[in-house]
DRENDODREN-347561 format. One line per 3 residues: number of its first residue (from 1); their letters; for each residue x, y, z of N, C-alpha, C, O. Coordinates in Angstrom, 2 decimals, padded with zeros to 5 digits, m for minus. Layout:
N
NUM) a) X Y Z X Y Z X Y Z X Y Z; ...
% end
This chain:
245
1) mnf) 008.65 m009.41 m008.67 008.29 m008.42 m007.66 009.44 m008.24 m006.70 010.12 m009.21 m006.35; 009.65 m007.01 m006.26 010.74 m006.70 m005.35 010.22 m006.25 m003.99 009.38 m005.36 m003.90; 010.74 m006.88 m002.95 010.45 m006.47 m001.58 011.73 m005.87 m000.99 012.79 m006.48 m001.05
4) yvl) 011.62 m004.68 m000.43 012.75 m004.03 000.23 012.38 m003.88 001.71 011.43 m003.19 002.05; 013.15 m004.54 002.56 012.82 m004.55 003.99 013.83 m003.69 004.75 015.03 m003.98 004.74; 013.35 m002.63 005.40 014.18 m001.77 006.22 014.14 m002.32 007.65 013.08 m002.34 008.28
7) tlf) 015.28 m002.77 008.15 015.29 m003.52 009.40 016.61 m003.35 010.14 017.62 m002.95 009.55; 016.61 m003.65 011.42 017.84 m003.70 012.21 018.45 m005.10 012.19 019.57 m005.29 012.66; 017.72 m006.07 011.64 018.18 m007.46 011.64 018.02 m008.07 010.24 017.18 m008.94 010.04
10) pem) 018.83 m007.60 009.28 018.68 m008.07 007.89 018.89 m009.57 007.71 018.24 m010.18 006.87; 019.79 m010.15 008.50 020.05 m011.58 008.35 018.83 m012.42 008.77 018.65 m013.53 008.27; 018.03 m011.89 009.65 016.82 m012.59 010.10 015.83 m012.74 008.95 015.22 m013.80 008.78
13) ils) 015.67 m011.69 008.16 014.74 m011.71 007.03 015.19 m012.72 005.98 014.40 m013.56 005.54; 016.43 m012.65 005.59 016.93 m013.49 004.50 016.97 m014.96 004.88 016.63 m015.83 004.08; 017.40 m015.25 006.11 017.47 m016.65 006.53 016.08 m017.23 006.73 015.85 m018.42 006.47
16) gln) 015.15 m016.41 007.18 013.79 m016.90 007.42 013.02 m017.22 006.15 012.12 m018.06 006.18; 013.36 m016.57 005.05 012.61 m016.76 003.81 013.29 m017.72 002.84 012.70 m018.09 001.82; 014.50 m018.13 003.14 015.28 m018.93 002.19 014.94 m020.42 002.29 015.82 m021.26 002.48
19) hsv) 013.65 m020.73 002.15 013.19 m022.11 002.26 011.98 m022.34 001.35 011.28 m021.40 000.98; 011.76 m023.61 001.00 010.53 m024.08 000.37 010.16 m023.29 m000.89 011.02 m022.99 m001.73; 008.89 m022.96 m001.02 008.36 m022.31 m002.22 009.00 m020.95 m002.46 009.28 m020.59 m003.60
22) ikk) 009.23 m020.19 m001.39 009.79 m018.85 m001.54 011.23 m018.93 m002.04 011.64 m018.12 m002.86; 011.99 m019.90 m001.55 013.36 m020.08 m002.02 013.37 m020.37 m003.52 014.20 m019.82 m004.25; 012.45 m021.22 m003.98 012.37 m021.54 m005.41 012.01 m020.31 m006.22 012.49 m020.14 m007.34
25) afe) 011.16 m019.44 m005.66 010.80 m018.20 m006.35 012.00 m017.28 m006.48 012.15 m016.58 m007.49; 012.88 m017.27 m005.45 014.13 m016.52 m005.54 014.97 m017.05 m006.70 015.47 m016.29 m007.52; 015.12 m018.38 m006.75 015.98 m019.01 m007.74 015.48 m018.79 m009.16 016.27 m018.74 m010.10
28) kni) 014.16 m018.66 m009.30 013.57 m018.41 m010.62 013.53 m016.93 m010.97 013.10 m016.55 m012.06; 013.99 m016.09 m010.04 013.96 m014.62 m010.22 012.55 m014.07 m010.40 012.35 m013.06 m011.08; 011.58 m014.76 m009.80 010.20 m014.27 m009.84 010.00 m013.19 m008.78 009.30 m012.21 m009.00
31) inv) 010.62 m013.40 m007.63 010.59 m012.38 m006.58 012.01 m012.11 m006.11 012.91 m012.94 m006.29; 012.19 m010.95 m005.52 013.49 m010.59 m004.97 013.26 m009.89 m003.63 012.39 m009.02 m003.51; 014.05 m010.27 m002.64 013.96 m009.62 m001.33 015.32 m009.03 m001.00 016.33 m009.73 m000.96
34) esi) 015.32 m007.73 m000.77 016.55 m007.04 m000.38 016.37 m006.52 001.04 015.43 m005.77 001.32; 017.26 m006.92 001.91 017.18 m006.53 003.32 018.17 m005.39 003.58 019.38 m005.57 003.47; 017.64 m004.23 003.94 018.47 m003.04 004.13 018.66 m002.79 005.62 017.70 m002.62 006.36
37) dir) 019.91 m002.78 006.04 020.24 m002.58 007.46 020.18 m001.09 007.80 020.98 m000.30 007.30; 019.25 m000.73 008.65 019.10 000.68 009.05 020.36 001.20 009.74 020.66 002.39 009.66; 021.08 000.31 010.40 022.30 000.73 011.10 023.37 001.26 010.14 024.23 002.06 010.53
40) dfa) 023.31 000.82 008.89 024.29 001.30 007.91 024.15 002.80 007.63 025.02 003.41 007.02; 023.05 003.37 008.09 022.78 004.79 007.83 022.80 005.61 009.13 022.26 006.71 009.19; 023.44 005.05 010.15 023.45 005.70 011.46 024.30 006.97 011.48 023.99 007.91 012.22
43) nnk) 025.36 007.02 010.67 026.24 008.20 010.60 026.86 008.56 011.94 027.02 009.74 012.26; 027.20 007.55 012.73 027.94 007.81 013.95 028.88 006.65 014.23 028.75 005.58 013.65; 029.82 006.88 015.11 030.92 005.95 015.35 030.45 004.55 015.75 031.04 003.56 015.32
46) hnq) 029.42 004.46 016.54 028.96 003.18 017.08 027.72 002.63 016.36 027.10 001.67 016.82; 027.36 003.24 015.24 026.18 002.82 014.48 024.91 002.79 015.35 024.06 001.92 015.20; 024.80 003.74 016.25 023.64 003.80 017.14 022.46 004.41 016.39 022.57 005.47 015.77
49) vdd) 021.33 003.73 016.45 020.13 004.20 015.73 018.99 004.56 016.68 017.94 005.01 016.23; 019.17 004.36 017.99 018.09 004.60 018.93 018.50 005.63 019.97 019.69 005.92 020.14; 017.51 006.16 020.67 017.78 007.14 021.73 016.59 007.13 022.69 015.55 006.54 022.41
52) ypy) 016.78 007.81 023.85 015.72 007.84 024.84 014.53 008.66 024.34 014.72 009.63 023.60; 013.31 008.28 024.72 012.13 009.02 024.26 011.97 010.36 024.98 012.17 010.46 026.19; 011.61 011.38 024.21 011.26 012.65 024.84 010.02 012.44 025.71 009.10 011.71 025.33
55) ggg) 010.01 013.08 026.86 008.87 012.94 027.76 009.05 011.82 028.76 008.22 011.64 029.64; 010.15 011.07 028.63 010.40 009.99 029.56 009.69 008.71 029.18 008.98 008.64 028.18; 009.90 007.71 029.98 009.29 006.41 029.72 010.34 005.34 029.49 011.52 005.63 029.29
58) agm) 009.89 004.09 029.52 010.80 002.96 029.39 011.18 002.74 027.93 010.45 003.12 027.01; 012.34 002.11 027.74 012.73 001.70 026.40 013.37 002.81 025.59 013.59 003.93 026.05; 013.68 002.43 024.34 014.35 003.33 023.40 013.51 003.47 022.14 012.66 002.63 021.84
61) vik) 013.75 004.56 021.41 013.02 004.85 020.17 014.01 004.97 019.02 015.06 005.59 019.16; 013.67 004.37 017.88 014.53 004.46 016.70 014.47 005.88 016.14 013.39 006.43 015.93; 015.64 006.45 015.90 015.73 007.84 015.43 015.25 007.96 013.98 015.36 007.00 013.21
64) pqp) 014.74 009.13 013.59 014.18 009.29 012.24 015.22 009.33 011.12 014.96 008.82 010.03; 016.39 009.93 011.38 017.35 010.14 010.30 017.84 008.85 009.64 017.82 008.78 008.41; 018.29 007.81 010.39 018.74 006.60 009.71 017.63 005.88 008.95 017.88 005.28 007.90
67) vfd) 016.41 005.94 009.46 015.28 005.33 008.77 015.01 006.05 007.45 014.82 005.42 006.41; 015.02 007.37 007.50 014.75 008.14 006.29 015.85 007.92 005.25 015.56 007.80 004.06; 017.09 007.88 005.68 018.20 007.69 004.74 018.16 006.29 004.13 018.47 006.12 002.95
70) aye) 017.78 005.31 004.91 017.63 003.95 004.38 016.52 003.92 003.33 016.65 003.29 002.28; 015.44 004.59 003.64 014.32 004.71 002.71 014.74 005.41 001.41 014.39 004.96 000.32; 015.49 006.49 001.54 015.97 007.23 000.37 016.87 006.38 m000.52 016.86 006.53 m001.74
73) svm) 017.64 005.47 000.09 018.52 004.61 m000.70 017.73 003.66 m001.57 018.17 003.28 m002.66; 016.55 003.27 m001.11 015.69 002.37 m001.89 014.93 003.15 m002.95 014.71 002.64 m004.05; 014.53 004.37 m002.63 013.73 005.16 m003.55 014.48 005.49 m004.84 013.86 005.90 m005.83
76) kkv) 015.79 005.33 m004.85 016.57 005.52 m006.07 016.32 004.39 m007.07 016.65 004.51 m008.25; 015.73 003.29 m006.58 015.54 002.11 m007.43 014.08 001.88 m007.84 013.81 001.08 m008.73; 013.15 002.58 m007.21 011.73 002.30 m007.42 010.98 003.56 m007.85 011.53 004.66 m007.87
79) rkd) 009.71 003.36 m008.18 008.87 004.50 m008.57 008.56 005.38 m007.36 008.59 004.92 m006.22; 008.27 006.64 m007.63 008.01 007.59 m006.56 006.77 007.23 m005.74 006.66 007.59 m004.57; 005.84 006.50 m006.37 004.61 006.14 m005.65 004.70 004.75 m005.01 003.67 004.15 m004.69
82) crv) 005.91 004.25 m004.83 006.11 002.93 m004.20 005.48 002.93 m002.80 005.67 003.86 m002.02; 004.76 001.87 m002.50 004.11 001.77 m001.19 005.13 001.41 m000.11 006.01 000.57 m000.31; 004.99 002.07 001.03 005.86 001.81 002.18 004.97 001.28 003.30 004.12 002.00 003.83
85) vym) 005.17 000.03 003.66 004.33 m000.65 004.64 005.05 m000.71 005.97 006.13 m001.28 006.08; 004.45 m000.11 006.98 005.02 m000.12 008.33 004.31 m001.18 009.16 003.09 m001.13 009.32; 005.07 m002.14 009.69 004.50 m003.19 010.51 004.29 m002.67 011.93 005.24 m002.37 012.65
88) tpq) 003.02 m002.57 012.33 002.69 m002.01 013.63 001.36 m002.59 014.12 000.45 m002.77 013.32; 001.23 m002.88 015.43 m000.04 m003.37 015.96 m001.16 m002.35 015.85 m002.33 m002.69 016.05; m000.82 m001.10 015.54 m001.85 m000.07 015.38 m002.43 m000.03 013.96 m003.37 000.71 013.70
91) gkt) m001.87 m000.85 013.05 m002.29 m000.80 011.66 m003.54 m001.60 011.35 m004.13 m002.24 012.22; m003.91 m001.55 010.10 m005.03 m002.33 009.60 m004.66 m003.81 009.60 m003.55 m004.17 009.20; m005.57 m004.66 010.04 m005.26 m006.08 010.13 m005.10 m006.71 008.75 m005.98 m006.59 007.90
94) fnq) m003.99 m007.35 008.56 m003.67 m007.98 007.27 m004.61 m009.14 007.00 m004.95 m009.92 007.89; m005.04 m009.25 005.73 m005.89 m010.36 005.32 m005.63 m010.70 003.86 m004.77 m010.10 003.22; m006.37 m011.67 003.33 m006.12 m012.14 001.98 m006.41 m011.07 000.93 m005.74 m011.02 m000.10
97) dia) m007.38 m010.21 001.18 m007.67 m009.14 000.23 m006.50 m008.16 000.13 m006.16 m007.70 m000.96; m005.88 m007.85 001.26 m004.72 m006.96 001.23 m003.55 m007.65 000.54 m002.80 m007.02 m000.19; m003.40 m008.95 000.78 m002.34 m009.71 000.11 m002.50 m009.63 m001.41 m001.52 m009.43 m002.12
100) kef) m003.73 m009.78 m001.90 m004.00 m009.68 m003.34 m003.65 m008.29 m003.85 m003.06 m008.13 m004.92; m004.04 m007.28 m003.08 m003.76 m005.89 m003.47 m002.25 m005.64 m003.57 m001.78 m005.04 m004.53; m001.51 m006.10 m002.58 m000.06 m005.93 m002.59 000.60 m006.70 m003.73 001.60 m006.25 m004.28
103) see) 000.05 m007.86 m004.08 000.66 m008.70 m005.12 000.62 m008.06 m006.50 001.31 m008.51 m007.41; m000.18 m007.01 m006.65 m000.27 m006.32 m007.94 000.76 m005.21 m008.08 000.86 m004.56 m009.13; 001.55 m004.98 m007.02 002.60 m003.97 m007.05 003.88 m004.56 m007.66 004.10 m005.77 m007.61
106) ddi) 004.71 m003.69 m008.22 006.03 m004.12 m008.70 007.06 m004.12 m007.58 007.94 m004.98 m007.53; 006.92 m003.16 m006.68 007.87 m003.01 m005.57 007.10 m002.63 m004.31 006.12 m001.89 m004.36; 007.56 m003.14 m003.19 007.01 m002.75 m001.89 008.16 m002.60 m000.90 009.05 m003.45 m000.83
109) iil) 008.13 m001.50 m000.15 009.09 m001.30 000.94 008.38 m001.63 002.24 007.27 m001.16 002.50; 009.03 m002.46 003.07 008.46 m002.83 004.37 009.38 m002.30 005.46 010.58 m002.59 005.47; 008.82 m001.54 006.37 009.57 m000.95 007.47 009.28 m001.72 008.75 008.13 m001.85 009.17
112) cgh) 010.35 m002.23 009.38 010.22 m003.00 010.62 010.63 m002.16 011.82 011.74 m001.64 011.87; 009.74 m002.02 012.76 010.06 m001.30 013.98 010.75 m002.20 014.98 010.84 m003.41 014.78; 011.24 m001.61 016.06 011.86 m002.38 017.14 011.88 m001.49 018.38 011.53 m000.31 018.30
115) yeg) 012.29 m002.03 019.49 012.30 m001.31 020.76 010.90 m000.76 021.04 009.91 m001.49 020.95; 010.81 000.53 021.39 009.50 001.12 021.68 008.85 001.72 020.43 007.77 002.31 020.52; 009.49 001.57 019.29 008.92 002.08 018.06 009.88 003.00 017.32 011.08 003.03 017.59
118) ide) 009.32 003.75 016.37 010.09 004.64 015.51 009.58 006.06 015.68 008.38 006.28 015.85; 010.46 007.02 015.64 010.08 008.43 015.73 008.93 008.72 014.76 009.02 008.45 013.56; 007.86 009.28 015.30 006.63 009.48 014.53 006.83 010.36 013.31 006.09 010.23 012.34
121) rvi) 007.79 011.24 013.34 007.96 012.19 012.23 008.35 011.49 010.93 007.92 011.89 009.86; 009.17 010.45 011.03 009.56 009.75 009.80 008.44 008.84 009.33 008.29 008.61 008.13; 007.66 008.31 010.28 006.49 007.52 009.88 005.53 008.38 009.07 005.05 007.97 008.02
124) dki) 005.25 009.58 009.59 004.36 010.50 008.88 004.90 010.88 007.50 004.14 011.14 006.57; 006.21 010.91 007.39 006.87 011.37 006.17 006.86 010.32 005.06 006.67 010.67 003.89; 007.05 009.06 005.38 007.30 008.07 004.33 006.27 006.94 004.23 006.12 006.35 003.17
127) vtd) 005.56 006.64 005.30 004.69 005.45 005.32 003.38 005.70 004.58 002.73 006.73 004.76; 003.00 004.73 003.74 001.71 004.80 003.02 000.68 003.85 003.61 m000.52 004.10 003.52; 001.15 002.75 004.22 000.24 001.74 004.77 000.76 001.27 006.13 001.92 000.88 006.26
130) eis) m000.10 001.31 007.14 000.24 000.72 008.43 m000.51 m000.61 008.55 m001.74 m000.65 008.46; 000.24 m001.70 008.75 m000.35 m003.02 008.72 000.00 m003.80 009.99 001.14 m003.77 010.45; m001.00 m004.48 010.54 m000.84 m005.35 011.70 m001.11 m006.79 011.28 m001.93 m007.03 010.39
133) vgd) m000.44 m007.73 011.91 m000.73 m009.14 011.63 m001.58 m009.76 012.72 m001.82 m010.97 012.72; m002.05 m008.95 013.66 m002.94 m009.45 014.70 m002.83 m008.63 015.97 m001.93 m007.81 016.12; m003.76 m008.86 016.86 m003.81 m008.09 018.10 m002.91 m008.70 019.16 m003.37 m009.21 020.18
136) fil) m001.62 m008.62 018.90 m000.62 m009.09 019.86 000.67 m008.34 019.55 000.80 m007.71 018.50; 001.63 m008.41 020.48 002.86 m007.65 020.34 004.03 m008.58 020.04 004.21 m009.60 020.70; 004.83 m008.22 019.04 006.06 m008.93 018.71 007.25 m008.10 019.15 007.12 m006.89 019.37
139) tgg) 008.40 m008.73 019.28 009.62 m008.01 019.65 010.01 m006.99 018.59 010.50 m005.91 018.91; 009.77 m007.34 017.33 010.07 m006.44 016.23 009.20 m006.78 015.04 008.40 m007.72 015.09; 009.34 m006.02 013.98 008.48 m006.20 012.81 008.96 m007.25 011.82 008.31 m007.48 010.80
142) ela) 010.10 m007.89 012.11 010.69 m008.80 011.12 009.84 m010.02 010.85 009.63 m010.39 009.69; 009.33 m010.66 011.90 008.48 m011.84 011.70 007.21 m011.47 010.93 006.76 m012.22 010.06; 006.65 m010.32 011.25 005.46 m009.85 010.55 005.76 m009.56 009.08 004.95 m009.87 008.21
145) aml) 006.93 m008.99 008.81 007.33 m008.70 007.43 007.47 m009.99 006.63 007.05 m010.05 005.47; 008.05 m011.01 007.23 008.20 m012.29 006.55 006.84 m012.91 006.24 006.65 m013.51 005.19; 005.91 m012.76 007.16 004.56 m013.25 006.93 003.94 m012.57 005.71 003.33 m013.23 004.87
148) iid) 004.09 m011.25 005.63 003.55 m010.49 004.50 004.18 m010.96 003.19 003.48 m011.20 002.21; 005.49 m011.08 003.18 006.21 m011.47 001.96 005.78 m012.86 001.51 005.55 m013.08 000.32; 005.69 m013.79 002.44 005.27 m015.16 002.10 003.86 m015.17 001.52 003.62 m015.78 000.47
151) svs) 002.94 m014.50 002.19 001.54 m014.50 001.76 001.36 m013.84 000.40 000.63 m014.36 m000.45; 002.02 m012.70 000.20 001.90 m011.98 m001.07 002.57 m012.74 m002.21 002.04 m012.80 m003.32; 003.73 m013.33 m001.94 004.48 m014.02 m002.98 003.70 m015.18 m003.58 003.80 m015.44 m004.78
154) rli) 002.93 m015.87 m002.77 002.16 m017.02 m003.25 001.16 m016.63 m004.34 000.73 m017.48 m005.13; 000.78 m015.36 m004.37 m000.22 m014.90 m005.34 000.40 m014.39 m006.64 m000.32 m014.05 m007.57; 001.72 m014.35 m006.70 002.41 m013.86 m007.89 002.53 m015.00 m008.90 003.02 m016.07 m008.54
157) pgv) 002.10 m014.81 m010.14 002.16 m015.87 m011.15 003.55 m016.49 m011.26 004.55 m015.80 m011.39; 003.57 m017.82 m011.22 004.82 m018.55 m011.37 005.44 m019.00 m010.07 006.31 m019.88 m010.07; 005.01 m018.43 m008.93 005.57 m018.83 m007.65 005.09 m020.23 m007.28 005.88 m021.08 m006.88
160) lnk) 003.79 m020.46 m007.41 003.24 m021.80 m007.21 003.19 m022.51 m008.56 003.10 m021.86 m009.61; 003.23 m023.82 m008.54 003.27 m024.58 m009.79 002.00 m024.43 m010.60 002.05 m024.36 m011.83; 000.85 m024.39 m009.92 m000.41 m024.29 m010.62 m001.23 m023.18 m009.98 m001.24 m023.01 m008.76
163) ees) m001.92 m022.42 m010.82 m002.72 m021.30 m010.32 m003.76 m021.78 m009.32 m004.04 m021.09 m008.34; m004.34 m023.00 m009.57 m005.38 m023.49 m008.68 m004.84 m023.86 m007.30 m005.61 m024.11 m006.38; m003.51 m023.89 m007.16 m002.92 m024.22 m005.87 m003.34 m023.22 m004.80 m003.46 m023.58 m003.63
166) fmn) m003.57 m021.97 m005.19 m004.04 m021.01 m004.20 m005.50 m020.61 m004.40 m006.10 m020.00 m003.51; m006.08 m020.94 m005.55 m007.44 m020.51 m005.82 m008.45 m021.11 m004.84 m009.46 m020.48 m004.52; m008.18 m022.34 m004.36 m009.11 m023.00 m003.45 m008.64 m023.01 m002.01 m009.22 m023.71 m001.17
169) etf) m007.60 m022.25 m001.70 m007.11 m022.22 m000.34 m008.04 m021.42 000.56 m008.88 m020.63 000.11; m007.86 m021.64 001.87 m008.62 m020.89 002.85 m008.49 m019.39 002.61 m007.40 m018.87 002.38; m009.66 m018.69 002.66 m009.79 m017.24 002.51 m009.72 m016.77 001.06 m010.06 m015.61 000.80
172) sns) m009.31 m017.62 000.10 m009.22 m017.16 m001.28 m010.60 m016.80 m001.83 m010.72 m015.93 m002.69; m011.65 m017.47 m001.34 m013.00 m017.13 m001.76 m013.87 m016.80 m000.55 m015.08 m017.01 m000.56; m013.23 m016.30 000.50 m013.90 m015.93 001.76 m014.47 m017.12 002.50 m015.32 m016.97 003.38
175) lle) m014.00 m018.33 002.16 m014.44 m019.54 002.85 m013.21 m020.30 003.34 m012.11 m020.16 002.79; m013.41 m021.11 004.39 m012.34 m021.99 004.83 m012.21 m023.17 003.88 m013.18 m023.58 003.24; m011.00 m023.70 003.78 m010.75 m024.78 002.83 m011.38 m026.09 003.31 m011.48 m026.34 004.51
178) ypq) m011.79 m026.91 002.37 m012.34 m028.24 002.67 m011.25 m029.15 003.22 m010.07 m028.87 003.03; m011.62 m030.25 003.92 m010.61 m031.18 004.45 m009.87 m031.92 003.35 m010.44 m032.23 002.30; m008.60 m032.20 003.60 m007.75 m032.89 002.63 m007.37 m034.28 003.14 m007.23 m034.48 004.35
181) ytr) m007.19 m035.24 002.22 m006.81 m036.61 002.58 m005.78 m037.13 001.58 m005.74 m036.70 000.43; m004.95 m038.08 002.05 m004.03 m038.76 001.16 m003.89 m040.21 001.63 m004.60 m040.63 002.54; m002.99 m040.98 001.04 m002.81 m042.38 001.42 m002.24 m042.49 002.83 m001.47 m041.64 003.27
184) pve) m002.62 m043.56 003.54 m003.43 m044.71 003.13 m004.93 m044.42 003.18 m005.36 m043.42 003.75; m005.71 m045.30 002.58 m007.17 m045.13 002.56 m007.72 m045.21 003.97 m008.68 m044.52 004.31; m007.12 m046.06 004.80 m007.57 m046.20 006.19 m006.42 m045.93 007.14 m005.31 m046.44 006.95
187) fmg) m006.67 m045.12 008.18 m005.67 m044.80 009.17 m006.31 m044.82 010.55 m007.23 m044.05 010.83; m005.83 m045.71 011.42 m006.33 m045.84 012.79 m007.86 m045.99 012.81 m008.55 m045.41 013.65; m008.34 m046.77 011.87 m009.77 m047.07 011.82 m010.62 m046.05 011.09 m011.81 m046.26 010.91
190) ekv) m010.02 m044.95 010.67 m010.75 m043.91 009.95 m010.44 m043.99 008.46 m009.28 m044.05 008.05; m011.50 m044.00 007.64 m011.33 m044.13 006.20 m011.53 m042.79 005.48 m012.25 m041.92 005.95; m010.87 m042.66 004.35 m011.09 m041.51 003.48 m012.54 m041.54 002.99 m013.03 m042.61 002.63
193) pei) m013.25 m040.41 002.96 m014.63 m040.40 002.45 m014.72 m041.06 001.08 m013.93 m040.77 000.18; m015.69 m041.95 000.93 m015.85 m042.74 m000.30 m015.96 m041.87 m001.54 m015.48 m042.25 m002.61; m016.59 m040.73 m001.41 m016.82 m039.89 m002.58 m015.50 m039.43 m003.22 m015.44 m039.18 m004.42
196) lls) m014.44 m039.31 m002.41 m013.14 m038.89 m002.93 m012.45 m040.01 m003.70 m011.49 m039.77 m004.44; m012.93 m041.22 m003.51 m012.36 m042.38 m004.21 m013.18 m042.75 m005.43 m012.81 m043.67 m006.17; m014.29 m042.05 m005.65 m015.23 m042.42 m006.71 m014.74 m042.10 m008.10 m015.13 m042.76 m009.07
199) ghh) m013.88 m041.08 m008.23 m013.44 m040.66 m009.56 m014.44 m039.77 m010.27 m014.21 m039.38 m011.42; m015.56 m039.45 m009.63 m016.59 m038.59 m010.22 m016.30 m037.14 m009.83 m016.62 m036.72 m008.72; m015.69 m036.39 m010.74 m015.21 m035.04 m010.41 m016.34 m034.09 m010.01 m016.16 m033.23 m009.15
202) gnv) m017.49 m034.25 m010.64 m018.62 m033.38 m010.31 m019.07 m033.58 m008.87 m019.32 m032.61 m008.15; m019.18 m034.83 m008.47 m019.60 m035.13 m007.10 m018.53 m034.71 m006.09 m018.85 m034.24 m004.99; m017.26 m034.88 m006.46 m016.16 m034.47 m005.58 m016.19 m032.95 m005.38 m016.04 m032.48 m004.25
205) dkw) m016.39 m032.20 m006.46 m016.45 m030.74 m006.36 m017.62 m030.30 m005.48 m017.48 m029.38 m004.67; m018.75 m030.97 m005.63 m019.93 m030.64 m004.82 m019.65 m030.93 m003.35 m019.98 m030.11 m002.49; m019.04 m032.08 m003.07 m018.72 m032.45 m001.69 m017.74 m031.44 m001.07 m017.92 m031.01 000.07
208) rre) m016.73 m031.08 m001.83 m015.74 m030.13 m001.33 m016.36 m028.77 m001.03 m016.04 m028.13 m000.03; m017.24 m028.34 m001.92 m017.90 m027.05 m001.69 m018.73 m027.10 m000.42 m018.71 m026.16 000.38; m019.46 m028.17 m000.24 m020.31 m028.29 000.95 m019.47 m028.39 002.22 m019.84 m027.83 003.26
211) qsl) m018.35 m029.10 002.15 m017.48 m029.20 003.32 m016.86 m027.84 003.66 m016.70 m027.49 004.83; m016.52 m027.08 002.63 m015.98 m025.75 002.83 m017.02 m024.85 003.50 m016.70 m024.11 004.43; m018.23 m024.91 003.02 m019.32 m024.13 003.61 m019.57 m024.55 005.06 m019.78 m023.71 005.94
214) krt) m019.55 m025.86 005.30 m019.81 m026.38 006.64 m018.74 m025.94 007.61 m019.04 m025.49 008.72; m017.48 m026.06 007.21 m016.38 m025.63 008.07 m016.47 m024.15 008.40 m016.28 m023.74 009.55; m016.77 m023.36 007.40 m016.86 m021.92 007.61 m018.00 m021.60 008.57 m017.84 m020.76 009.46
217) flk) m019.12 m022.25 008.39 m020.28 m022.01 009.26 m019.96 m022.39 010.71 m020.35 m021.67 011.64; m019.27 m023.50 010.91 m018.99 m023.98 012.26 m017.84 m023.23 012.92 m017.86 m023.02 014.13; m016.82 m022.81 012.13 m015.62 m022.22 012.72 m015.51 m020.71 012.58 m015.06 m020.03 013.51
220) rpe) m015.92 m020.18 011.43 m015.81 m018.75 011.19 m017.07 m018.23 010.49 m016.99 m017.76 009.35; m018.23 m018.31 011.14 m019.49 m017.95 010.48 m019.54 m016.52 009.95 m020.29 m016.24 009.01; m018.75 m015.61 010.55 m018.78 m014.22 010.10 m018.27 m014.07 008.67 m018.61 m013.10 007.99
223) lle) m017.47 m015.03 008.20 m016.96 m014.97 006.84 m018.05 m015.15 005.79 m017.93 m014.68 004.66; m019.10 m015.84 006.16 m020.17 m016.11 005.21 m020.86 m014.84 004.74 m021.41 m014.79 003.64; m020.84 m013.81 005.57 m021.52 m012.55 005.23 m020.84 m011.85 004.06 m021.47 m011.05 003.37
226) ssr) m019.57 m012.13 003.84 m018.85 m011.49 002.73 m018.56 m012.47 001.59 m017.84 m012.14 000.66; m019.12 m013.68 001.68 m018.89 m014.70 000.65 m019.91 m014.58 m000.47 m021.04 m014.13 m000.26; m019.49 m014.99 m001.66 m020.41 m015.07 m002.78 m021.09 m016.43 m002.75 m020.49 m017.44 m003.13
229) lse) m022.32 m016.46 m002.30 m023.05 m017.72 m002.11 m024.15 m017.87 m003.14 m024.95 m016.96 m003.38; m024.19 m019.05 m003.73 m025.25 m019.34 m004.69 m026.50 m019.79 m003.93 m026.46 m019.98 m002.71; m027.59 m019.95 m004.64 m028.82 m020.43 m004.02 m028.63 m021.84 m003.47 m029.20 m022.18 m002.43
232) kdl) m027.84 m022.65 m004.17 m027.56 m024.00 m003.68 m026.73 m023.96 m002.40 m026.94 m024.76 m001.48; m025.79 m023.02 m002.35 m024.99 m022.85 m001.13 m025.89 m022.50 000.05 m025.77 m023.09 001.13; m026.79 m021.55 m000.16 m027.68 m021.11 000.91 m028.61 m022.23 001.34 m028.90 m022.40 002.53
235) efl) m029.07 m023.00 000.36 m029.95 m024.13 000.68 m029.24 m025.14 001.57 m029.82 m025.65 002.53; m027.96 m025.42 001.25 m027.19 m026.36 002.06 m026.93 m025.77 003.45 m027.07 m026.47 004.45; m026.56 m024.50 003.53 m026.26 m023.87 004.80 m027.49 m023.85 005.72 m027.36 m023.98 006.94
238) rtl) m028.66 m023.69 005.15 m029.88 m023.66 005.96 m030.13 m025.00 006.65 m030.72 m025.05 007.72; m029.66 m026.08 006.02 m029.79 m027.40 006.68 m028.91 m027.49 007.92 m029.12 m028.34 008.79; m027.92 m026.60 008.00 m027.02 m026.57 009.16 m027.49 m025.59 010.22 m026.97 m025.55 011.33
241) gfg) m028.50 m024.78 009.86 m029.01 m023.81 010.79 m028.61 m022.37 010.50 m028.83 m021.48 011.32; m028.02 m022.14 009.32 m027.60 m020.80 008.94 m028.82 m019.95 008.63 m029.73 m020.39 007.93; m028.83 m018.70 009.17 m029.98 m017.85 008.95 m029.66 m016.55 008.25 m030.51 m015.66 008.18
244) gk) m028.44 m016.42 007.74 m028.03 m015.19 007.09 m028.46 m015.07 005.65 m028.97 m016.03 005.07; m028.25 m013.88 005.08 m028.56 m013.56 003.67 m029.96 m014.00 003.29 m030.38 m013.80 002.15
% end
C-alpha cells in the first residue's frame, strides 16, 4: 500500500514513522510512504506557499496553487479515484472502522494543513475525505497523518507477524481489550490470575472475553450498543448491571 503525504514538513513524516513495526513494513516493501513537500511547487523565488487571508484576521492561509500542483504530481502515479484525505478538526472522527476501510485501498493521499488552514477552493477540488483525530487542535496535520498511517498499516496483511495480533486488540470487535500479564508471576504482592496459568485454553478464552466485556462496560459502555453480543455475553453483562439490548 502506498501513502502519499502532501506536507510542508516532509522530514517530520518520514522520521516519525521510521521505527518499530512500521519500519519493518517499509523494509519488507509491504507499505510505502512518500512525503511530498508542498513548497517544491511554490513557483516563486522564496518558495512561499502562504498569504494573508481575504477578509482579514490573524495568521496565514496556504495558497491553492502549490497544493493542487503537488496533488497533480501524485495523481500521475495513482488511479483517478484515489482517495484524498484532508486532516482537519472539522472532519469525521477517525476510528477503527475507517482504518479498516482505508486499509483496503491501494493508494491514499493525505493532505496536511498548517497555519490557519488551506484555501477552501483547492479543498473542494481535490479532497474526498475530511478526517479528524479528535476534538482538539494541532499545530499541523502531520502528527494526525502519522496516526492514520500507523493505524491503517497494522491492518495490512504481512505488517504484523500474526493476523490475530490485531484481531483481539481494542476496538477490533467494538470492545476494549482484556488485561495482559507477563513474568514474573508475582509483582509487588499482586499475582497473575490463576486461570491464565492453568493451560486450559477454553477457560482462558472465556475469562478474556468476560474481562473484555467488563472493561468495556465500566470504561466505554456506549461501545456495547454496536458490539456483536451473544446470549452468554448479555447474561454476563447483566450481572454487572448492564441493561442494554
